[in-house]
C-alpha positions as CSV (number, residue, x, y, z in Angstrom):
1,X,42.2,112.7,110.3
2,X,42.4,115.6,107.9
3,X,38.9,116.8,108.3
4,X,39.6,120.4,109.3
5,X,43.1,120.6,107.9
6,X,42.3,120.2,104.2
7,X,40.4,122.2,101.7
8,X,39.7,120.7,98.3
9,X,39.5,123.0,95.2
10,X,38.0,121.3,92.1
11,X,38.8,123.0,88.8
12,X,35.6,122.5,86.9
13,X,35.5,125.3,84.5
14,X,37.0,123.5,81.5
15,X,35.5,124.0,78.0
16,X,36.5,120.6,76.8
17,X,36.7,121.4,73.1
18,X,38.1,117.9,72.2
19,X,34.7,116.4,73.3
20,X,33.1,118.6,70.6
21,X,29.3,118.6,70.8
22,X,29.3,116.6,74.0
23,X,30.6,119.7,75.8
24,X,28.8,122.2,73.6
25,X,26.1,122.9,76.1
26,X,27.8,121.9,79.4
27,X,31.2,122.1,81.1
28,X,33.3,119.0,80.6
29,X,32.9,117.8,84.2
30,X,29.1,117.8,83.7
31,X,29.3,115.3,80.8
32,X,27.2,112.2,81.7
33,X,29.2,109.0,82.2
34,X,28.6,105.3,83.0
35,X,24.8,105.1,82.7
36,X,24.2,107.2,85.8
37,X,27.0,109.6,86.7
38,X,28.6,112.9,85.7
39,X,32.3,113.0,85.3
40,X,32.7,115.3,88.4
41,X,31.0,112.7,90.6
42,X,34.3,110.9,90.9
43,X,36.3,113.8,92.3
44,X,33.5,114.7,94.7
45,X,33.1,111.1,95.8
46,X,36.8,110.7,96.3
47,X,36.7,113.7,98.6
48,X,33.9,112.5,100.7
49,X,35.3,108.9,100.9
50,X,38.6,110.4,102.0
51,X,37.0,112.4,104.8
52,X,37.4,115.8,103.1
53,X,34.2,117.8,103.5
54,X,35.2,121.3,102.6
55,X,35.1,121.5,98.8
56,X,35.2,124.5,96.5
57,X,34.2,124.0,92.9
58,X,35.5,126.6,90.5
59,X,33.2,126.9,87.5
60,X,33.2,129.1,84.4
61,X,32.3,127.6,81.0
62,X,28.6,126.7,80.5
63,X,28.1,126.0,84.3
64,X,24.3,125.7,84.5
65,X,24.0,121.9,84.2
66,X,26.9,121.5,86.6
67,X,25.2,123.8,89.1
68,X,21.9,122.0,88.7
69,X,23.6,118.6,89.2
70,X,25.5,119.6,92.4
71,X,22.9,122.0,94.0
72,X,23.7,122.1,97.7
73,X,25.7,118.9,97.7
74,X,23.2,116.7,99.5
75,X,23.8,113.6,97.3
76,X,27.5,113.6,98.4
77,X,26.8,114.4,102.1
78,X,28.1,117.9,101.5
79,X,25.1,119.8,102.8
80,X,26.6,120.1,106.2
81,X,27.4,122.8,108.8
82,X,30.9,121.5,109.5
83,X,31.9,121.7,105.8
84,X,30.0,121.7,102.6
85,X,30.3,122.4,98.9
86,X,30.8,125.9,97.6
87,X,30.3,126.9,93.9
88,X,32.9,129.6,93.0
89,X,32.4,131.5,89.8
90,X,34.3,134.5,88.4
91,X,32.7,137.8,89.6
92,X,33.1,141.5,89.3
93,X,33.8,143.5,92.4
94,X,35.7,146.6,93.6
95,X,39.0,144.8,93.2
96,X,40.6,143.7,90.0
97,X,38.7,140.6,88.9
98,X,37.9,139.0,85.6
99,X,37.3,135.7,83.9
100,X,39.7,133.0,85.1
101,X,42.8,133.2,82.8
102,X,44.2,129.8,83.8
103,X,44.3,127.3,86.6
104,X,46.6,129.3,88.8
105,X,44.6,132.5,88.2
106,X,41.4,130.6,89.2
107,X,43.0,129.8,92.6
108,X,44.3,133.4,92.9
109,X,40.9,134.9,92.4
110,X,39.6,132.7,95.3
111,X,42.3,133.3,97.8
112,X,39.9,135.1,100.1
113,X,37.8,132.0,100.2
114,X,40.8,129.8,101.0
115,X,42.1,132.2,103.7
116,X,38.7,132.4,105.4
117,X,38.8,128.6,105.9
118,X,42.4,128.6,107.0
119,X,43.4,125.0,106.0
120,X,46.8,123.6,106.6
121,X,46.8,122.0,103.1
122,X,45.0,122.8,99.9
123,X,44.2,119.8,97.6
124,X,43.7,121.0,94.0
125,X,41.8,118.6,91.7
126,X,40.6,118.4,88.1
127,X,36.9,117.8,87.8
128,X,37.2,116.0,84.5
129,X,39.0,112.7,85.2
130,X,37.6,109.2,85.9
131,X,39.3,107.5,88.9
132,X,39.0,106.4,92.5
133,X,41.7,107.6,94.9
134,X,42.1,107.9,98.7
135,X,43.6,111.4,99.0
136,X,44.6,110.6,102.6
137,X,47.5,108.4,101.4
138,X,48.8,111.3,99.3
139,X,48.5,113.7,102.2
140,X,50.4,111.3,104.4
141,X,53.2,111.1,101.8
142,X,53.2,114.9,101.5
143,X,53.7,115.2,105.3
144,X,56.3,112.5,105.4
145,X,58.4,114.3,102.8
146,X,57.8,117.8,104.3
147,X,57.0,118.9,100.8
148,X,55.9,122.3,99.6
149,X,54.1,120.7,96.7
150,X,53.2,117.0,95.9
151,X,51.9,116.0,92.5
152,X,50.1,112.7,91.9
153,X,51.6,110.8,89.0
154,X,50.8,107.7,87.1
155,X,52.8,105.6,84.6
156,X,51.4,105.9,81.1
157,X,52.5,104.1,77.8
158,X,55.5,106.0,76.5
159,X,53.8,106.6,73.2
160,X,51.1,108.5,75.0
161,X,53.4,110.5,77.3
162,X,53.5,113.5,74.9
163,X,49.9,114.3,76.0
164,X,50.8,114.9,79.6
165,X,53.1,116.8,81.9
166,X,56.1,114.4,82.4
167,X,58.3,114.2,85.5
168,X,61.8,112.9,86.1
169,X,62.8,112.1,89.7
170,X,65.7,111.2,92.1
171,X,65.6,108.2,94.4
172,X,63.6,110.0,97.0
173,X,60.8,110.8,94.4
174,X,61.8,114.5,94.5
175,X,61.3,116.1,91.2
176,X,64.5,117.0,89.2
177,X,62.9,117.7,85.8
178,X,59.5,118.5,84.2
179,X,58.3,118.6,80.6
180,X,54.9,120.0,79.7
181,X,53.5,117.8,76.8
182,X,57.0,117.0,75.4
183,X,57.6,115.8,71.8
184,X,60.4,113.6,73.2
185,X,59.5,112.6,76.8
186,X,62.3,111.6,79.2
187,X,60.0,109.3,81.3
188,X,56.4,108.0,81.4
189,X,55.5,109.5,84.8
190,X,52.5,111.7,83.9
191,X,50.9,114.3,86.0
192,X,47.3,113.5,87.0
193,X,46.4,117.1,87.7
194,X,46.2,116.4,91.4
195,X,48.2,118.7,93.7
196,X,48.7,119.0,97.5
197,X,50.1,122.4,98.6
198,X,51.0,123.8,101.9
199,X,48.5,126.7,102.1
200,X,51.1,129.5,102.7
201,X,53.2,128.2,99.8
202,X,50.2,128.1,97.5
203,X,49.2,131.7,98.4
204,X,52.8,133.0,97.7
205,X,53.0,131.2,94.4
206,X,49.7,132.3,92.9
207,X,50.2,135.9,94.1
208,X,53.6,136.1,92.6
209,X,52.3,134.5,89.3
210,X,49.5,137.1,89.1
211,X,52.1,139.9,89.1
212,X,54.2,138.4,86.3
213,X,54.2,139.6,82.7
214,X,53.7,137.2,79.8
215,X,52.5,134.3,82.0
216,X,49.7,131.8,81.0
217,X,48.7,131.7,84.7
218,X,48.9,127.9,84.6
219,X,50.2,125.4,87.2
220,X,51.7,123.0,84.7
221,X,53.3,125.6,82.4
222,X,54.3,128.3,84.9
223,X,54.2,127.5,88.6
224,X,55.4,123.9,88.8
225,X,58.5,124.4,86.7
226,X,59.5,127.4,88.8
227,X,58.8,125.5,92.1
228,X,61.0,122.6,91.0
229,X,63.9,125.0,91.0
230,X,63.1,126.8,94.2
231,X,61.0,124.6,96.5
232,X,60.6,121.0,97.7
233,X,58.5,119.3,95.0
234,X,57.7,115.5,95.2
235,X,55.5,113.1,93.3
236,X,53.1,110.6,94.8
237,X,52.9,107.4,92.8
238,X,49.3,106.2,92.0
239,X,48.7,102.7,90.7
240,X,44.9,102.5,90.5
241,X,42.5,103.3,87.7
242,X,42.7,106.8,86.2
243,X,41.6,108.0,82.8
244,X,41.6,111.5,81.2
245,X,38.3,111.4,79.2
246,X,39.1,114.6,77.3
247,X,38.6,113.1,73.8
248,X,35.7,111.4,72.2
249,X,37.7,108.2,71.8
250,X,38.9,108.2,75.4
251,X,35.4,109.0,76.7
252,X,33.9,106.1,74.6
253,X,36.7,103.7,75.8
254,X,36.2,104.5,79.5
255,X,32.5,103.8,79.2
256,X,33.1,100.5,77.3
257,X,35.7,99.4,80.0
258,X,32.9,99.4,82.6
259,X,31.3,96.5,80.7
260,X,34.3,94.2,81.3
261,X,34.1,91.8,84.3
262,X,37.8,92.6,85.0
263,X,37.5,96.4,84.8
264,X,39.8,98.2,87.1
265,X,37.1,100.7,87.8
266,X,34.6,99.0,90.1
267,X,31.4,101.0,90.5
268,X,30.0,98.3,92.8
269,X,32.7,98.6,95.4
270,X,30.7,99.2,98.6
271,X,33.8,100.4,100.5
272,X,34.3,103.3,98.0
273,X,30.9,104.3,96.6
274,X,30.5,106.8,93.7
275,X,27.8,109.2,94.6
276,X,25.6,111.1,92.2
277,X,22.4,113.0,92.1
278,X,19.5,110.7,93.0
279,X,16.7,110.5,90.5
280,X,13.2,109.2,91.0
281,X,12.9,106.8,88.1
282,X,10.8,103.6,87.8
283,X,12.6,100.2,87.5
284,X,14.1,99.0,84.2
285,X,11.6,97.2,81.9
286,X,12.4,94.6,79.3
287,X,9.9,93.7,76.6
288,X,9.0,90.2,75.4
289,X,11.5,90.2,72.5
290,X,14.3,92.1,74.3
291,X,17.8,90.8,74.0
292,X,20.5,92.3,76.2
293,X,24.1,91.2,76.6
294,X,27.0,92.9,78.4
295,X,25.3,96.2,79.0
296,X,24.7,98.8,81.7
297,X,21.0,99.8,81.8
298,X,20.0,102.9,83.7
299,X,16.9,103.4,85.8
300,X,13.6,103.9,84.0
301,X,14.9,102.6,80.6
302,X,12.6,100.4,78.5
303,X,14.2,97.9,76.2
304,X,12.2,96.1,73.5
305,X,15.0,95.4,71.0
306,X,18.5,94.0,70.9
307,X,21.3,95.8,72.8
308,X,24.9,94.5,72.9
309,X,28.0,95.9,74.6
310,X,26.4,99.3,75.3
311,X,25.8,101.8,78.1
312,X,22.2,102.9,78.3
313,X,21.3,105.8,80.6
314,X,18.1,106.4,82.5
315,X,14.8,107.0,80.7
316,X,15.9,105.6,77.3
317,X,13.2,103.9,75.2
318,X,14.4,101.3,72.7
319,X,11.6,100.1,70.4
320,X,11.0,96.7,68.8
321,X,13.3,95.5,66.1
322,X,16.1,97.9,67.1
323,X,19.7,96.8,67.2
324,X,22.2,98.8,69.3
325,X,25.8,97.7,69.5
326,X,29.0,99.2,71.1
327,X,27.2,102.5,71.8
328,X,26.5,105.1,74.5
329,X,22.9,106.3,74.7
330,X,22.2,109.1,77.1
331,X,19.1,110.0,79.1
332,X,15.6,110.2,77.7
333,X,16.5,109.3,74.1
334,X,13.9,107.5,71.9
335,X,15.0,105.0,69.3
336,X,12.1,104.0,67.1
337,X,11.3,100.7,65.5
338,X,13.8,99.1,63.1
339,X,16.7,101.5,63.8
340,X,20.3,100.1,63.8
341,X,23.1,101.8,65.7
342,X,26.8,100.7,65.9
343,X,29.6,102.7,67.6
344,X,27.4,105.6,68.2
345,X,27.2,108.2,71.0
346,X,23.8,109.8,71.4
347,X,23.5,112.8,73.8
348,X,20.3,113.4,75.8
349,X,16.8,113.6,74.5
350,X,17.7,112.5,70.9
351,X,14.9,111.0,68.7
352,X,16.0,108.4,66.2
353,X,13.4,107.8,63.5
354,X,12.2,104.4,62.2
355,X,14.6,102.3,60.2
356,X,17.5,104.7,60.6
357,X,21.1,103.3,60.1
358,X,23.7,105.2,62.2
359,X,27.3,104.1,62.2
360,X,27.0,102.2,58.9
361,X,29.6,101.4,56.4
362,X,33.0,99.7,56.4
363,X,34.9,102.6,55.1
364,X,35.4,105.6,57.4
365,X,37.6,108.5,56.5
366,X,38.2,111.0,59.3
367,X,35.6,113.7,59.9
368,X,36.3,116.3,57.3
369,X,35.7,119.3,59.6
370,X,37.3,117.8,62.8
371,X,39.8,115.2,61.6
372,X,41.8,115.3,64.8
373,X,38.7,114.6,66.9
374,X,36.9,111.9,65.0
375,X,38.8,109.2,63.0
376,X,38.2,105.9,64.8
377,X,34.7,105.1,63.4
378,X,32.5,106.6,66.1
379,X,29.5,108.8,65.2
380,X,28.2,111.4,67.7
381,X,24.7,113.0,67.8
382,X,24.1,116.1,69.8
383,X,21.5,116.8,72.4
384,X,17.8,117.3,71.4
385,X,18.3,116.4,67.8
386,X,15.5,114.6,65.9
387,X,16.7,112.3,63.0
388,X,14.1,111.6,60.3
389,X,13.0,108.0,59.6
390,X,15.0,106.1,57.1
391,X,18.1,108.3,57.3
392,X,21.5,106.5,56.9
393,X,24.5,108.1,58.6
394,X,28.0,106.7,58.2
395,X,31.0,106.6,60.6
396,X,33.0,109.5,62.0
397,X,30.0,111.8,61.5
398,X,29.1,114.6,63.8
399,X,25.4,115.5,64.0
400,X,24.9,118.8,65.9
401,X,22.5,119.6,68.7
402,X,19.0,120.8,68.4
403,X,18.4,119.7,64.8
404,X,14.9,119.2,63.5
405,X,14.0,116.6,60.8
406,X,13.9,119.5,58.2
407,X,17.5,120.3,58.9
408,X,18.8,117.1,57.3
409,X,20.0,117.7,53.7
410,X,19.6,114.2,52.5
411,X,18.6,110.6,53.4
412,X,22.3,109.5,53.2
413,X,25.0,111.2,55.3
414,X,28.4,109.8,54.1
415,X,31.1,108.9,56.6
416,X,33.2,111.8,57.7
417,X,30.4,114.4,57.2
418,X,29.2,117.0,59.7
419,X,25.5,118.1,59.8
420,X,24.9,121.5,61.4
421,X,22.1,124.0,61.7
422,X,21.7,125.9,58.5
423,X,23.1,129.4,58.7
424,X,20.5,132.2,58.5
425,X,21.0,134.7,55.7
426,X,20.9,138.4,56.4
């Protein structure tokens, strides 16, 4: 229905600082999720399932793994002549271009791409949320209201509303007020970062914004508040599953929610498949003494120990006498004999030595270096790190990427500590 009338633009350049070392080597939308996927797979799959096949992906921060994941879009049926996926990075040319200064500026710097395709509507999406949504229903609503801009909103607990852009409405769902991350929110209707614009309106707004002094070049902070005063802005109510996985806690919670039988996010829904890059991995293998309960196990994983309430990605090897509980273990990680892990997130290609204890202890003060990021008892280990045998690591610890066994200062890492690569003198 909207095949040629809609262009989707996915904002995927976010640095994702609140995910700490999980987004140290990759853009936030490229962070692995759910034993098989990357976060951006949900926005891409929603587009394809909604019949939207022209998709631009705006990348900037650490884009390599995201580019390698998407490639030409074949795994999402986006390698097509009548559509396709287009990777859009900042570039230098004979006109005034630079790094994207904000969400609105990212769109402004790609107006030529938008105009060349000439869509009637532009659907702007964030590439770092977990949700399933039929965008056609939102486009129908936008047409029905003859709106200049429609913003998807979801009800959130009022004590969390300060984290979002918050709307107040009249009876027709037209916006009459907006607060960006307010200390005292007037409602619990939160922006999902999903916008439908009439193309001509979008062009006018981002061009005007580019000329303004003192702007942050952001939709939420600059363009939406002004449009509420001058244009027809409506909100589309969404009542399905949606989660902003922008923090370590929310990322862990979203993965754990997949393990529940009554999870709102159903990855096995054949009517709304979530597509991802297809890997050629052998089947899962369970050893003689393996014990697995309430888990997701990715392709090619080998489990010889005990794994409870955890998400295990492809290629993970879990040795004998290992205990893993309430954890996320990413691709190609090796956990050696006798190790015990509880409430741990291991990034890709980590090696855990024999008899290690990670996530140990009943006392867990917040992480001393990043107290706002890590205080719920989770411990995070960065990509490619090798932890020596017998090391004990407490809770709320951050173990950085690319550490060798010689980089560990002691056999016992107390709760709340951070272990990083030693600084070179000179």
